[in-house]
C-alpha positions in Angstrom: 0.8 17.7 0.8 -1.9 15.2 0.1 -1.7 12.6 -2.8 -4.1 10.0 -4.0 -3.5 7.2 -6.5 -5.1 3.9 -7.6 -2.9 0.8 -8.0 -3.8 -2.7 -8.9 -2.6 -5.8 -7.0 -0.7 -7.9 -9.5 0.5 -10.7 -7.1 -1.1 -14.1 -7.9 -1.9 -14.5 -4.2 -3.0 -10.9 -3.6 -1.8 -8.9 -0.6 -0.7 -11.7 1.6 1.8 -11.7 4.5 5.0 -11.2 2.4 3.9 -8.1 0.4 2.2 -6.7 3.6 5.5 -7.1 5.4 7.4 -5.3 2.6 4.9 -2.5 2.6 5.2 -1.9 6.4 9.1 -2.0 6.1 8.9 0.4 3.2 6.8 2.8 5.2 8.8 2.5 8.4 10.8 5.6 7.8 8.1 7.7 6.2 6.9 10.7 8.1 3.6 10.8 6.2 0.2 9.2 7.0 -0.5 6.4 4.6 -3.9 4.8 4.1 -5.2 2.1 1.7 -8.8 2.0 0.6 -10.3 -1.2 -0.8 -14.1 -1.9 -1.2 -15.1 1.0 1.1 -12.7 -0.1 3.8 -9.8 2.3 4.7 -6.9 1.2 6.8 -3.6 2.5 8.1 -1.0 1.1 5.7 1.7 1.1 8.3 0.0 -1.8 10.1 0.5 -5.3 8.8 -2.7 -6.7 10.4 -4.7 -3.9 8.8 -3.3 -4.6 5.4 -4.2 -8.3 5.8 -7.8 -7.5 6.8 -8.3 -5.8 3.4 -8.1 -9.4 1.9 -7.2 -7.8 -1.5 -7.0 -10.5 -4.1 -5.1 -10.4 -7.4 -6.5 -7.6 -9.7 -8.0 -5.8 -6.8 -7.9 -2.0 -7.0 -6.5 -0.1 -4.0 -6.5 3.6 -3.5 -3.4 4.9 -1.8 -3.8 8.2 0.1 -0.7 9.8 1.5 -0.5 13.0 3.5 2.7 14.5 4.9 6.0 16.1 4.1 7.5 13.2 2.2 4.3 12.2 0.4 5.8 12.3 -3.1 8.7 10.1 -2.3 6.6 7.7 -0.3 4.0 7.4 -3.1 6.7 6.8 -5.7 8.2 4.0 -3.6 4.8 2.3 -3.0 3.7 2.5 -6.6 7.0 1.0 -7.7 6.6 -1.9 -5.1 3.1 -2.6 -6.5 4.3 -2.5 -10.1 7.1 -4.9 -9.4 4.8 -7.3 -7.6 6.9 -6.8 -4.4 9.7 -8.8 -5.9 7.7 -12.0 -6.3 
C-alpha cells in the first residue's frame, strides 16, 4: 500500500533536532518506507540527519509518502505528531 499526504510544519522553530528525533523514534518500529519531500528534495524520514537537511521552517509544506504493510498506521501517527507540534 502506498499513501501520500501533505502536512504543515507548525513548530515555531521548524523541523529542528527535537522534532526530528521524535519522528525517527516514531518510525523505528515501522516496516514501511517513509519519505518526506520539501522544495523538490526527497529524503528518508527514518534518518535524523536527512530530516535536518530539509531545513523546513515554520509553515513549510511537507509531503509524506509511505509505502508498506503498516502504511496507514504509520501515516496516522506521523500526521498526529505534526498536528500536535511534536509536543512542543
